[in-house]
Each structure stands twice: as structure tokens, then as C-alpha cells.
C-alpha positions as CSV (number, residue, x, y, z in Angstrom):
1,X,-38.3,-22.0,-21.8
2,X,-37.2,-23.7,-18.2
3,X,-39.3,-26.2,-16.9
4,X,-39.7,-28.5,-14.1
5,X,-38.4,-31.8,-16.7
6,X,-35.5,-29.4,-18.3
7,X,-34.4,-28.6,-14.3
8,X,-34.1,-32.1,-13.6
9,X,-31.0,-32.3,-15.3
10,X,-27.5,-30.2,-15.0
11,X,-27.0,-28.3,-18.2
12,X,-24.4,-30.3,-19.6
13,X,-27.1,-32.9,-19.7
14,X,-29.7,-30.6,-21.0
15,X,-27.3,-29.9,-24.1
16,X,-26.8,-33.5,-25.2
17,X,-29.3,-35.5,-27.5
18,X,-32.3,-37.4,-26.4
19,X,-31.0,-40.7,-27.4
20,X,-27.9,-40.5,-25.5
21,X,-30.3,-39.3,-21.8
22,X,-32.0,-42.3,-22.6
23,X,-28.9,-44.7,-22.6
24,X,-27.3,-42.2,-19.5
25,X,-30.8,-42.9,-17.7
26,X,-31.2,-46.8,-18.3
27,X,-26.9,-47.1,-16.7
28,X,-27.2,-45.1,-13.5
29,X,-23.6,-45.0,-11.8
30,X,-24.6,-44.8,-8.3
31,X,-27.4,-47.8,-8.6
32,X,-26.4,-51.2,-9.1
33,X,-28.4,-52.8,-12.3
34,X,-30.3,-51.7,-14.6
35,X,-33.2,-49.0,-14.9
36,X,-35.9,-51.0,-16.0
37,X,-38.5,-48.3,-16.4
38,X,-35.7,-46.3,-18.7
39,X,-34.9,-49.3,-20.5
40,X,-38.9,-50.0,-21.6
41,X,-38.8,-47.0,-22.5
42,X,-35.5,-46.9,-24.5
43,X,-36.7,-49.7,-26.3
44,X,-40.0,-47.9,-27.1
45,X,-38.1,-45.1,-28.4
46,X,-35.9,-47.1,-30.8
47,X,-38.8,-49.3,-32.0
48,X,-41.2,-46.7,-32.6
49,X,-38.2,-44.7,-34.3
50,X,-36.1,-47.5,-36.7
51,X,-34.1,-44.6,-38.0
52,X,-32.7,-43.5,-34.4
53,X,-31.1,-47.3,-33.8
54,X,-27.8,-46.8,-35.1
55,X,-27.8,-43.7,-32.9
56,X,-28.1,-45.2,-30.3
57,X,-26.4,-48.3,-30.7
58,X,-23.4,-46.2,-31.7
59,X,-23.8,-44.2,-28.4
60,X,-24.1,-47.2,-26.5
61,X,-21.0,-48.7,-27.7
62,X,-19.3,-45.2,-27.3
63,X,-20.0,-45.5,-23.3
64,X,-19.3,-49.2,-22.9
65,X,-15.6,-48.5,-24.6
66,X,-15.3,-45.2,-22.0
67,X,-16.0,-48.0,-19.1
68,X,-13.9,-50.8,-20.5
69,X,-11.5,-48.1,-20.3
70,X,-11.7,-46.2,-16.9
71,X,-12.6,-50.0,-15.5
72,X,-15.9,-49.3,-14.2
73,X,-19.1,-51.6,-14.1
74,X,-22.6,-50.6,-13.8
């Protein structure tokens, strides 16, 4: 079922895991700096679901290595 929240993201983003979307939202490509509200939610998400911490850390490491490889600064 498509809701307005689901339409906020393109299809390839909607198919990603929830923790991946949270990390992507924290480090927007177009804006400089962190999105503090999304960082706060990511921290809440990880502290309330400690079993997700390895997945979040692994995905953040993957995104960092991808940015280093492509010489991007966020």
C-alpha cells in the first residue's frame, strides 16, 4: 500500500532496509553538515534496538568507504 510517507522516497530507496534509510537521511548529499534531527532518531533507533547496532555500523562503514573511494565529502 502506498502512503504519503512511502512516496517521499524513490522506489530504490523504499526497497532498502530501514537502518540504511536512517543513515542516508543523516548525511544528505546536497546539504552540508549533518541533519541533527535524523541523527537523534538514528541514535534512538540504535539504543532501543541494540541488536541492530552491528548492521548500522557496517552500513555506515560501507557508505564512508564509498565516499572515500569517490572522493566525496558530506
